N, CA, C and O atoms as a GROMACS GRO file, in nm:
protein
  568
    1MET      N    1  25.045  13.939   4.333
    1MET     CA    2  24.926  14.016   4.303
    1MET      C    3  24.828  13.996   4.417
    1MET      O    4  24.804  13.883   4.460
    2THR      N    5  24.771  14.105   4.467
    2THR     CA    6  24.674  14.094   4.574
    2THR      C    7  24.539  14.054   4.519
    2THR      O    8  24.502  14.093   4.408
    3THR      N    9  24.466  13.976   4.598
    3THR     CA   10  24.334  13.932   4.554
    3THR      C   11  24.225  13.985   4.645
    3THR      O   12  24.110  13.941   4.636
    4ASP      N   13  24.258  14.081   4.733
    4ASP     CA   14  24.159  14.133   4.826
    4ASP      C   15  24.083  14.253   4.769
    4ASP      O   16  24.014  14.322   4.844
    5ILE      N   17  24.093  14.278   4.641
    5ILE     CA   18  24.021  14.387   4.577
    5ILE      C   19  23.876  14.346   4.560
    5ILE      O   20  23.848  14.242   4.501
    6PRO      N   21  23.782  14.426   4.612
    6PRO     CA   22  23.641  14.388   4.598
    6PRO      C   23  23.601  14.377   4.450
    6PRO      O   24  23.634  14.464   4.370
    7GLN      N   25  23.531  14.271   4.416
    7GLN     CA   26  23.486  14.253   4.278
    7GLN      C   27  23.373  14.349   4.243
    7GLN      O   28  23.334  14.356   4.126
    8SER      N   29  23.321  14.422   4.339
    8SER     CA   30  23.214  14.517   4.311
    8SER      C   31  23.269  14.650   4.261
    8SER      O   32  23.191  14.741   4.233
    9ARG      N   33  23.400  14.662   4.247
    9ARG     CA   34  23.462  14.785   4.199
    9ARG      C   35  23.551  14.755   4.079
    9ARG      O   36  23.605  14.645   4.067
   10PRO      N   37  23.566  14.853   3.991
   10PRO     CA   38  23.658  14.834   3.878
   10PRO      C   39  23.800  14.813   3.927
   10PRO      O   40  23.841  14.866   4.030
   11GLN      N   41  23.874  14.734   3.852
   11GLN     CA   42  24.014  14.709   3.882
   11GLN      C   43  24.100  14.776   3.775
   11GLN      O   44  24.069  14.768   3.656
   12LEU      N   45  24.208  14.840   3.817
   12LEU     CA   46  24.297  14.909   3.725
   12LEU      C   47  24.406  14.814   3.677
   12LEU      O   48  24.471  14.747   3.757
   13ALA      N   49  24.423  14.810   3.545
   13ALA     CA   50  24.526  14.724   3.485
   13ALA      C   51  24.601  14.804   3.379
   13ALA      O   52  24.554  14.906   3.330
   14VAL      N   53  24.720  14.754   3.345
   14VAL     CA   54  24.804  14.813   3.241
   14VAL      C   55  24.845  14.703   3.145
   14VAL      O   56  24.845  14.585   3.179
   15SER      N   57  24.880  14.743   3.024
   15SER     CA   58  24.931  14.648   2.925
   15SER      C   59  25.028  14.723   2.835
   15SER      O   60  25.038  14.846   2.840
   16ALA      N   61  25.100  14.647   2.751
   16ALA     CA   62  25.195  14.713   2.661
   16ALA      C   63  25.196  14.647   2.525
   16ALA      O   64  25.206  14.525   2.512
   17GLY      N   65  25.186  14.732   2.422
   17GLY     CA   66  25.211  14.691   2.285
   17GLY      C   67  25.360  14.710   2.263
   17GLY      O   68  25.407  14.822   2.248
   18ILE      N   69  25.433  14.599   2.260
   18ILE     CA   70  25.579  14.603   2.254
   18ILE      C   71  25.624  14.583   2.109
   18ILE      O   72  25.589  14.483   2.046
   19PHE      N   73  25.702  14.677   2.058
   19PHE     CA   74  25.750  14.673   1.920
   19PHE      C   75  25.897  14.632   1.916
   19PHE      O   76  25.979  14.678   1.996
   20ARG      N   77  25.927  14.544   1.819
   20ARG     CA   78  26.065  14.501   1.794
   20ARG      C   79  26.080  14.473   1.646
   20ARG      O   80  26.009  14.389   1.591
   21ASP      N   81  26.171  14.541   1.582
   21ASP     CA   82  26.199  14.519   1.439
   21ASP      C   83  26.072  14.525   1.354
   21ASP      O   84  26.053  14.442   1.264
   22GLY      N   85  25.986  14.623   1.381
   22GLY     CA   86  25.865  14.643   1.303
   22GLY      C   87  25.751  14.548   1.335
   22GLY      O   88  25.647  14.552   1.269
   23LYS      N   89  25.770  14.462   1.435
   23LYS     CA   90  25.664  14.369   1.475
   23LYS      C   91  25.619  14.400   1.616
   23LYS      O   92  25.691  14.463   1.693
   24ILE      N   93  25.497  14.354   1.648
   24ILE     CA   94  25.440  14.375   1.780
   24ILE      C   95  25.416  14.240   1.845
   24ILE      O   96  25.381  14.143   1.778
   25LEU      N   97  25.435  14.235   1.976
   25LEU     CA   98  25.415  14.111   2.051
   25LEU      C   99  25.270  14.096   2.093
   25LEU      O  100  25.214  14.184   2.160
   26LEU      N  101  25.209  13.985   2.055
   26LEU     CA  102  25.077  13.949   2.105
   26LEU      C  103  25.091  13.818   2.182
   26LEU      O  104  25.166  13.729   2.143
   27VAL      N  105  25.016  13.808   2.292
   27VAL     CA  106  25.019  13.689   2.375
   27VAL      C  107  24.877  13.634   2.389
   27VAL      O  108  24.779  13.708   2.380
   28ARG      N  109  24.868  13.503   2.411
   28ARG     CA  110  24.737  13.440   2.429
   28ARG      C  111  24.719  13.405   2.576
   28ARG      O  112  24.804  13.342   2.639
   29ARG      N  113  24.605  13.449   2.630
   29ARG     CA  114  24.572  13.425   2.770
   29ARG      C  115  24.538  13.279   2.794
   29ARG      O  116  24.462  13.218   2.718
   30ALA      N  117  24.593  13.223   2.900
   30ALA     CA  118  24.570  13.083   2.936
   30ALA      C  119  24.461  13.070   3.042
   30ALA      O  120  24.422  12.958   3.076
   31ARG      N  121  24.412  13.183   3.095
   31ARG     CA  122  24.311  13.182   3.202
   31ARG      C  123  24.200  13.282   3.170
   31ARG      O  124  24.216  13.370   3.085
   32ASP      N  125  24.090  13.267   3.240
   32ASP     CA  126  23.984  13.366   3.234
   32ASP      C  127  24.026  13.490   3.313
   32ASP      O  128  24.103  13.476   3.408
   33PRO      N  129  23.982  13.608   3.279
   33PRO     CA  130  23.897  13.636   3.165
   33PRO      C  131  23.978  13.634   3.034
   33PRO      O  132  24.099  13.652   3.034
   34ALA      N  133  23.910  13.611   2.927
   34ALA     CA  134  23.967  13.614   2.791
   34ALA      C  135  24.060  13.496   2.762
   34ALA      O  136  24.154  13.510   2.684
   35ARG      N  137  24.034  13.381   2.823
   35ARG     CA  138  24.112  13.261   2.793
   35ARG      C  139  24.106  13.232   2.643
   35ARG      O  140  23.999  13.236   2.582
   36GLY      N  141  24.223  13.202   2.583
   36GLY     CA  142  24.231  13.168   2.442
   36GLY      C  143  24.230  13.285   2.347
   36GLY      O  144  24.224  13.266   2.225
   37VAL      N  145  24.237  13.406   2.400
   37VAL     CA  146  24.230  13.528   2.319
   37VAL      C  147  24.367  13.596   2.320
   37VAL      O  148  24.434  13.600   2.423
   38TYR      N  149  24.406  13.650   2.205
   38TYR     CA  150  24.533  13.723   2.194
   38TYR      C  151  24.514  13.868   2.234
   38TYR      O  152  24.410  13.929   2.206
   39THR      N  153  24.614  13.922   2.299
   39THR     CA  154  24.610  14.058   2.351
   39THR      C  155  24.753  14.104   2.379
   39THR      O  156  24.849  14.035   2.344
   40PHE      N  157  24.767  14.220   2.441
   40PHE     CA  158  24.896  14.266   2.491
   40PHE      C  159  24.922  14.202   2.627
   40PHE      O  160  24.827  14.174   2.700
   41PRO      N  161  25.047  14.177   2.662
   41PRO     CA  162  25.076  14.132   2.799
   41PRO      C  163  25.051  14.247   2.896
   41PRO      O  164  25.065  14.364   2.861
   42GLY      N  165  25.013  14.212   3.019
   42GLY     CA  166  24.988  14.312   3.121
   42GLY      C  167  24.911  14.254   3.237
   42GLY      O  168  24.887  14.134   3.243
   43GLY      N  169  24.872  14.341   3.329
   43GLY     CA  170  24.797  14.295   3.446
   43GLY      C  171  24.764  14.410   3.539
   43GLY      O  172  24.776  14.527   3.503
   44ARG      N  173  24.723  14.374   3.660
   44ARG     CA  174  24.676  14.472   3.758
   44ARG      C  175  24.787  14.561   3.812
   44ARG      O  176  24.902  14.519   3.827
   45VAL      N  177  24.750  14.685   3.842
   45VAL     CA  178  24.837  14.779   3.910
   45VAL      C  179  24.826  14.750   4.059
   45VAL      O  180  24.716  14.739   4.113
   46GLU      N  181  24.941  14.738   4.124
   46GLU     CA  182  24.942  14.713   4.268
   46GLU      C  183  24.938  14.845   4.345
   46GLU      O  184  24.982  14.949   4.294
   47PHE      N  185  24.884  14.842   4.466
   47PHE     CA  186  24.872  14.961   4.549
   47PHE      C  187  25.010  15.025   4.569
   47PHE      O  188  25.106  14.956   4.603
   48GLY      N  189  25.018  15.157   4.547
   48GLY     CA  190  25.140  15.232   4.567
   48GLY      C  191  25.238  15.228   4.451
   48GLY      O  192  25.347  15.284   4.460
   49GLU      N  193  25.200  15.162   4.343
   49GLU     CA  194  25.287  15.145   4.228
   49GLU      C  195  25.248  15.246   4.120
   49GLU      O  196  25.129  15.265   4.094
   50SER      N  197  25.346  15.310   4.057
   50SER     CA  198  25.314  15.400   3.947
   50SER      C  199  25.273  15.317   3.826
   50SER      O  200  25.300  15.197   3.820
   51LEU      N  201  25.207  15.381   3.730
   51LEU     CA  202  25.164  15.309   3.609
   51LEU      C  203  25.285  15.254   3.532
   51LEU      O  204  25.281  15.141   3.484
   52HIS      N  205  25.391  15.334   3.521
   52HIS     CA  206  25.511  15.288   3.450
   52HIS      C  207  25.577  15.171   3.522
   52HIS      O  208  25.622  15.075   3.459
   53GLU      N  209  25.582  15.179   3.655
   53GLU     CA  210  25.636  15.067   3.733
   53GLU      C  211  25.552  14.941   3.712
   53GLU      O  212  25.605  14.831   3.696
   54ALA      N  213  25.421  14.959   3.712
   54ALA     CA  214  25.331  14.845   3.696
   54ALA      C  215  25.347  14.779   3.560
   54ALA      O  216  25.355  14.656   3.551
   55VAL      N  217  25.352  14.859   3.452
   55VAL     CA  218  25.362  14.799   3.320
   55VAL      C  219  25.497  14.730   3.303
   55VAL      O  220  25.503  14.621   3.246
   56ALA      N  221  25.605  14.791   3.350
   56ALA     CA  222  25.737  14.726   3.339
   56ALA      C  223  25.740  14.596   3.419
   56ALA      O  224  25.793  14.496   3.370
   57ARG      N  225  25.684  14.596   3.540
   57ARG     CA  226  25.681  14.475   3.623
   57ARG      C  227  25.598  14.366   3.557
   57ARG      O  228  25.641  14.251   3.548
   58GLU      N  229  25.477  14.402   3.511
   58GLU     CA  230  25.389  14.301   3.450
   58GLU      C  231  25.454  14.240   3.326
   58GLU      O  232  25.445  14.119   3.306
   59ILE      N  233  25.517  14.320   3.243
   59ILE     CA  234  25.583  14.268   3.123
   59ILE      C  235  25.697  14.175   3.163
   59ILE      O  236  25.713  14.068   3.104
   60ARG      N  237  25.775  14.215   3.262
   60ARG     CA  238  25.885  14.130   3.310
   60ARG      C  239  25.832  13.998   3.365
   60ARG      O  240  25.886  13.891   3.335
   61GLU      N  241  25.725  14.004   3.447
   61GLU     CA  242  25.667  13.883   3.507
   61GLU      C  243  25.605  13.790   3.403
   61GLU      O  244  25.623  13.669   3.410
   62GLU      N  245  25.533  13.847   3.307
   62GLU     CA  246  25.460  13.765   3.211
   62GLU      C  247  25.544  13.716   3.094
   62GLU      O  248  25.520  13.609   3.040
   63THR      N  249  25.645  13.796   3.054
   63THR     CA  250  25.720  13.761   2.932
   63THR      C  251  25.871  13.753   2.951
   63THR      O  252  25.940  13.698   2.865
   64GLY      N  253  25.925  13.805   3.061
   64GLY     CA  254  26.068  13.808   3.082
   64GLY      C  255  26.139  13.919   3.007
   64GLY      O  256  26.262  13.925   3.010
   65LEU      N  257  26.066  14.006   2.940
   65LEU     CA  258  26.126  14.112   2.859
   65LEU      C  259  26.149  14.240   2.938
   65LEU      O  260  26.078  14.270   3.034
   66SER      N  261  26.250  14.315   2.896
   66SER     CA  262  26.271  14.452   2.944
   66SER      C  263  26.224  14.544   2.832
   66SER      O  264  26.248  14.517   2.715
   67ILE      N  265  26.157  14.652   2.870
   67ILE     CA  266  26.099  14.743   2.772
   67ILE      C  267  26.134  14.888   2.806
   67ILE      O  268  26.171  14.920   2.919
   68ALA      N  269  26.120  14.974   2.706
   68ALA     CA  270  26.126  15.119   2.723
   68ALA      C  271  25.988  15.171   2.685
   68ALA      O  272  25.944  15.154   2.571
   69ILE      N  273  25.921  15.234   2.778
   69ILE     CA  274  25.784  15.280   2.756
   69ILE      C  275  25.787  15.410   2.675
   69ILE      O  276  25.858  15.504   2.709
   70ALA      N  277  25.708  15.412   2.567
   70ALA     CA  278  25.699  15.531   2.482
   70ALA      C  279  25.586  15.623   2.525
   70ALA      O  280  25.599  15.745   2.516
   71GLY      N  281  25.475  15.566   2.571
   71GLY     CA  282  25.363  15.649   2.614
   71GLY      C  283  25.232  15.574   2.619
   71GLY      O  284  25.221  15.461   2.572
   72LEU      N  285  25.134  15.639   2.676
   72LEU     CA  286  24.999  15.586   2.690
   72LEU      C  287  24.925  15.599   2.558
   72LEU      O  288  24.936  15.702   2.491
   73VAL      N  289  24.849  15.497   2.519
   73VAL     CA  290  24.778  15.502   2.390
   73VAL      C  291  24.626  15.495   2.406
   73VAL      O  292  24.556  15.458   2.311
   74GLY      N  293  24.575  15.530   2.523
   74GLY     CA  294  24.430  15.533   2.541
   74GLY      C  295  24.387  15.450   2.660
   74GLY      O  296  24.461  15.434   2.757
   75TYR      N  297  24.266  15.398   2.651
   75TYR     CA  298  24.215  15.311   2.756
   75TYR      C  299  24.117  15.214   2.695
   75TYR      O  300  24.062  15.237   2.587
   76ARG      N  301  24.095  15.106   2.766
   76ARG     CA  302  23.994  15.007   2.729
   76ARG      C  303  23.920  14.969   2.856
   76ARG      O  304  23.975  14.979   2.966
   77GLU      N  305  23.798  14.925   2.840
   77GLU     CA  306  23.722  14.874   2.953
   77GLU      C  307  23.676  14.733   2.921
   77GLU      O  308  23.630  14.705   2.810
   78ALA      N  309  23.687  14.647   3.018
   78ALA     CA  310  23.632  14.512   3.007
   78ALA      C  311  23.526  14.502   3.117
   78ALA      O  312  23.558  14.490   3.235
   79LEU      N  313  23.402  14.507   3.075
   79LEU     CA  314  23.289  14.505   3.169
   79LEU      C  315  23.247  14.362   3.200
   79LEU      O  316  23.275  14.271   3.122
   80PRO      N  317  23.179  14.340   3.314
   80PRO     CA  318  23.141  14.204   3.353
   80PRO      C  319  23.073  14.122   3.244
   80PRO      O  320  23.103  14.003   3.232
   81PRO      N  321  22.981  14.179   3.162
   81PRO     CA  322  22.922  14.096   3.057
   81PRO      C  323  23.024  14.042   2.957
   81PRO      O  324  23.005  13.935   2.901
   82ARG      N  325  23.134  14.117   2.934
   82ARG     CA  326  23.237  14.075   2.838
   82ARG      C  327  23.344  13.989   2.902
   82ARG      O  328  23.420  13.922   2.831
   83THR      N  329  23.352  13.988   3.035
   83THR     CA  330  23.454  13.908   3.102
   83THR      C  331  23.392  13.781   3.160
   83THR      O  332  23.457  13.711   3.239
   84GLY      N  333  23.269  13.751   3.122
   84GLY     CA  334  23.202  13.634   3.177
   84GLY      C  335  23.177  13.646   3.326
   84GLY      O  336  23.172  13.547   3.398
   85GLY      N  337  23.162  13.771   3.372
   85GLY     CA  338  23.138  13.794   3.514
   85GLY      C  339  23.266  13.792   3.598
   85GLY      O  340  23.259  13.791   3.720
   86HIS      N  341  23.382  13.792   3.531
   86HIS     CA  342  23.510  13.784   3.603
   86HIS      C  343  23.563  13.920   3.645
   86HIS      O  344  23.679  13.931   3.686
   87GLY      N  345  23.483  14.023   3.636
   87GLY     CA  346  23.528  14.152   3.685
   87GLY      C  347  23.507  14.265   3.586
   87GLY      O  348  23.472  14.244   3.469
   88HIS      N  349  23.530  14.384   3.636
   88HIS     CA  350  23.525  14.507   3.558
   88HIS      C  351  23.666  14.564   3.563
   88HIS      O  352  23.716  14.601   3.670
   89PHE      N  353  23.730  14.572   3.447
   89PHE     CA  354  23.868  14.618   3.439
   89PHE      C  355  23.876  14.746   3.356
   89PHE      O  356  23.813  14.756   3.250
   90VAL      N  357  23.952  14.844   3.404
   90VAL     CA  358  23.990  14.961   3.327
   90VAL      C  359  24.136  14.937   3.293
   90VAL      O  360  24.222  14.929   3.381
   91ILE      N  361  24.165  14.926   3.163
   91ILE     CA  362  24.298  14.887   3.117
   91ILE      C  363  24.362  15.005   3.044
   91ILE      O  364  24.304  15.062   2.952
   92LEU      N  365  24.483  15.040   3.087
   92LEU     CA  366  24.558  15.148   3.025
   92LEU      C  367  24.671  15.086   2.943
   92LEU      O  368  24.772  15.043   2.998
   93PRO      N  369  24.655  15.081   2.809
   93PRO     CA  370  24.759  15.025   2.724
   93PRO      C  371  24.866  15.129   2.691
   93PRO      O  372  24.836  15.245   2.662
   94PHE      N  373  24.990  15.085   2.696
   94PHE     CA  374  25.105  15.168   2.662
   94PHE      C  375  25.171  15.114   2.537
   94PHE      O  376  25.160  14.995   2.506
   95ALA      N  377  25.239  15.200   2.464
   95ALA     CA  378  25.327  15.159   2.355
   95ALA      C  379  25.467  15.151   2.414
   95ALA      O  380  25.505  15.234   2.498
   96ALA      N  381  25.544  15.051   2.370
   96ALA     CA  382  25.678  15.032   2.425
   96ALA      C  383  25.771  14.973   2.320
   96ALA      O  384  25.727  14.911   2.222
   97HIS      N  385  25.899  14.993   2.342
   97HIS     CA  386  26.003  14.932   2.259
   97HIS      C  387  26.064  14.816   2.336
   97HIS      O  388  26.086  14.826   2.457
   98TRP      N  389  26.092  14.706   2.267
   98TRP     CA  390  26.167  14.596   2.326
   98TRP      C  391  26.308  14.647   2.352
   98TRP      O  392  26.367  14.716   2.269
   99VAL      N  393  26.364  14.613   2.469
   99VAL     CA  394  26.500  14.650   2.504
   99VAL      C  395  26.589  14.527   2.512
   99VAL      O  396  26.698  14.524   2.455
  100ALA      N  397  26.542  14.424   2.584
  100ALA     CA  398  26.624  14.304   2.603
  100ALA      C  399  26.537  14.186   2.644
  100ALA      O  400  26.426  14.201   2.693
  101GLY      N  401  26.594  14.068   2.620
  101GLY     CA  402  26.532  13.944   2.667
  101GLY      C  403  26.464  13.867   2.556
  101GLY      O  404  26.430  13.920   2.451
  102ASP      N  405  26.445  13.740   2.583
  102ASP     CA  406  26.369  13.651   2.498
  102ASP      C  407  26.238  13.622   2.568
  102ASP      O  408  26.233  13.617   2.691
  103VAL      N  409  26.132  13.602   2.492
  103VAL     CA  410  26.001  13.577   2.551
  103VAL      C  411  26.004  13.445   2.628
  103VAL      O  412  26.033  13.339   2.573
  104THR      N  413  25.972  13.456   2.756
  104THR     CA  414  25.956  13.341   2.845
  104THR      C  415  25.823  13.362   2.916
  104THR      O  416  25.813  13.449   3.003
  105LEU      N  417  25.721  13.285   2.880
  105LEU     CA  418  25.586  13.308   2.933
  105LEU      C  419  25.568  13.249   3.072
  105LEU      O  420  25.623  13.143   3.104
  106ASN      N  421  25.490  13.320   3.154
  106ASN     CA  422  25.451  13.263   3.283
  106ASN      C  423  25.324  13.180   3.262
  106ASN      O  424  25.280  13.162   3.149
  107ASP      N  425  25.267  13.129   3.370
  107ASP     CA  426  25.151  13.039   3.358
  107ASP      C  427  25.020  13.110   3.322
  107ASP      O  428  24.919  13.043   3.301
  108GLU      N  429  25.020  13.243   3.314
  108GLU     CA  430  24.900  13.316   3.274
  108GLU      C  431  24.882  13.319   3.123
  108GLU      O  432  24.774  13.352   3.073
  109LEU      N  433  24.989  13.283   3.049
  109LEU     CA  434  24.989  13.291   2.903
  109LEU      C  435  25.034  13.157   2.846
  109LEU      O  436  25.113  13.085   2.907
  110ASP      N  437  24.983  13.125   2.725
  110ASP     CA  438  25.024  12.997   2.666
  110ASP      C  439  25.076  13.009   2.523
  110ASP      O  440  25.107  12.907   2.461
  111ASP      N  441  25.086  13.130   2.468
  111ASP     CA  442  25.145  13.149   2.336
  111ASP      C  443  25.188  13.294   2.323
  111ASP      O  444  25.128  13.384   2.382
  112ALA      N  445  25.292  13.316   2.244
  112ALA     CA  446  25.340  13.452   2.214
  112ALA      C  447  25.383  13.455   2.069
  112ALA      O  448  25.445  13.361   2.019
  113ARG      N  449  25.348  13.564   2.000
  113ARG     CA  450  25.384  13.580   1.860
  113ARG      C  451  25.425  13.724   1.832
  113ARG      O  452  25.357  13.818   1.873
  114TRP      N  453  25.538  13.740   1.763
  114TRP     CA  454  25.578  13.869   1.710
  114TRP      C  455  25.515  13.878   1.572
  114TRP      O  456  25.549  13.799   1.483
  115LEU      N  457  25.424  13.973   1.553
  115LEU     CA  458  25.349  13.984   1.428
  115LEU      C  459  25.360  14.124   1.369
  115LEU      O  460  25.379  14.222   1.441
  116THR      N  461  25.348  14.131   1.238
  116THR     CA  462  25.345  14.260   1.171
  116THR      C  463  25.207  14.322   1.192
  116THR      O  464  25.106  14.259   1.159
  117PRO      N  465  25.201  14.445   1.246
  117PRO     CA  466  25.070  14.508   1.262
  117PRO      C  467  24.998  14.511   1.127
  117PRO      O  468  25.059  14.537   1.024
  118GLY      N  469  24.871  14.485   1.129
  118GLY     CA  470  24.794  14.480   1.006
  118GLY      C  471  24.785  14.340   0.948
  118GLY      O  472  24.709  14.317   0.854
  119HIS      N  473  24.861  14.246   1.002
  119HIS     CA  474  24.859  14.107   0.956
  119HIS      C  475  24.823  14.014   1.071
  119HIS      O  476  24.890  13.913   1.095
  120ILE      N  477  24.716  14.050   1.142
  120ILE     CA  478  24.676  13.969   1.257
  120ILE      C  479  24.536  13.911   1.240
  120ILE      O  480  24.479  13.855   1.334
  121SER      N  481  24.482  13.923   1.119
  121SER     CA  482  24.346  13.872   1.097
  121SER      C  483  24.345  13.720   1.116
  121SER      O  484  24.443  13.651   1.089
  122GLY      N  485  24.233  13.672   1.163
  122GLY     CA  486  24.218  13.530   1.187
  122GLY      C  487  24.246  13.489   1.330
  122GLY      O  488  24.208  13.379   1.372
  123LEU      N  489  24.312  13.576   1.406
  123LEU     CA  490  24.337  13.545   1.547
  123LEU      C  491  24.221  13.597   1.632
  123LEU      O  492  24.168  13.704   1.604
  124PRO      N  493  24.183  13.523   1.735
  124PRO     CA  494  24.085  13.579   1.829
  124PRO      C  495  24.154  13.688   1.911
  124PRO      O  496  24.252  13.661   1.980
  125LEU      N  497  24.101  13.810   1.905
  125LEU     CA  498  24.163  13.926   1.971
  125LEU      C  499  24.069  13.985   2.074
  125LEU      O  500  23.947  13.974   2.062
  126THR      N  501  24.127  14.047   2.177
  126THR     CA  502  24.044  14.120   2.272
  126THR      C  503  23.977  14.235   2.199
  126THR      O  504  24.031  14.289   2.102
  127GLN      N  505  23.860  14.272   2.246
  127GLN     CA  506  23.782  14.376   2.181
  127GLN      C  507  23.861  14.507   2.174
  127GLN      O  508  23.916  14.552   2.274
  128GLY      N  509  23.867  14.566   2.056
  128GLY     CA  510  23.934  14.694   2.036
  128GLY      C  511  24.084  14.686   2.019
  128GLY      O  512  24.150  14.789   2.009
  129LEU      N  513  24.140  14.563   2.016
  129LEU     CA  514  24.285  14.551   2.010
  129LEU      C  515  24.343  14.608   1.880
  129LEU      O  516  24.449  14.670   1.884
  130GLU      N  517  24.277  14.589   1.768
  130GLU     CA  518  24.331  14.640   1.642
  130GLU      C  519  24.344  14.793   1.645
  130GLU      O  520  24.444  14.847   1.596
  131ALA      N  521  24.246  14.862   1.701
  131ALA     CA  522  24.255  15.009   1.714
  131ALA      C  523  24.365  15.049   1.811
  131ALA      O  524  24.434  15.149   1.789
  132THR      N  525  24.383  14.972   1.917
  132THR     CA  526  24.488  15.000   2.014
  132THR      C  527  24.626  14.978   1.952
  132THR      O  528  24.718  15.055   1.978
  133ILE      N  529  24.640  14.874   1.870
  133ILE     CA  530  24.766  14.850   1.798
  133ILE      C  531  24.797  14.967   1.705
  133ILE      O  532  24.911  15.013   1.698
  134ALA      N  533  24.696  15.015   1.634
  134ALA     CA  534  24.716  15.128   1.542
  134ALA      C  535  24.759  15.253   1.618
  134ALA      O  536  24.846  15.327   1.572
  135ALA      N  537  24.700  15.277   1.735
  135ALA     CA  538  24.738  15.394   1.816
  135ALA      C  539  24.880  15.377   1.869
  135ALA      O  540  24.956  15.474   1.873
  136ALA      N  541  24.916  15.257   1.910
  136ALA     CA  542  25.052  15.233   1.959
  136ALA      C  543  25.153  15.249   1.847
  136ALA      O  544  25.260  15.306   1.867
  137GLN      N  545  25.119  15.199   1.729
  137GLN     CA  546  25.208  15.210   1.614
  137GLN      C  547  25.229  15.357   1.575
  137GLN      O  548  25.340  15.398   1.540
  138ALA      N  549  25.122  15.435   1.582
  138ALA     CA  550  25.132  15.579   1.550
  138ALA      C  551  25.223  15.650   1.651
  138ALA      O  552  25.299  15.738   1.613
  139LEU      N  553  25.215  15.612   1.777
  139LEU     CA  554  25.298  15.674   1.880
  139LEU      C  555  25.445  15.634   1.864
  139LEU      O  556  25.535  15.717   1.879
  140ILE      N  557  25.468  15.508   1.833
  140ILE     CA  558  25.604  15.458   1.815
  140ILE      C  559  25.665  15.514   1.686
  140ILE      O  560  25.785  15.540   1.679
  141GLY      N  561  25.580  15.531   1.583
  141GLY     CA  562  25.628  15.582   1.456
  141GLY      C  563  25.684  15.475   1.366
  141GLY      O  564  25.765  15.503   1.277
  142SER      N  565  25.641  15.350   1.388
  142SER     CA  566  25.692  15.243   1.299
  142SER      C  567  25.588  15.201   1.199
  142SER      O  568  25.612  15.113   1.117
   0.00000   0.00000   0.00000
């Protein structure tokens, strides 16, 4: 991942709500921004990379999983006041199906859970994640 992106500009990121057997994968961030918060796995889009390439790469790097992308489910913004000054991110979440692999987390994440959508109360979640899960579930049709 390149780090020469000026912090004075928004950074483009992708993530994926991955469905397997009626459950969705949530991961907990081990670093800022959003340390200790559950969200979808994902990360920054690299220069010259398509959005689909970026989401597949990020999922592979962060979780070791192979996925089939179903489609885009909206966008989210993480502004500097919400990231503790760690940047302004425009995040494009995708819905995806698990294809292969067992979850193997990299050092950016410290927990992973396959959960039934609608049964995630009590977990610290990134802002708007429940609505994003509902949109992903509607697209997947599960």
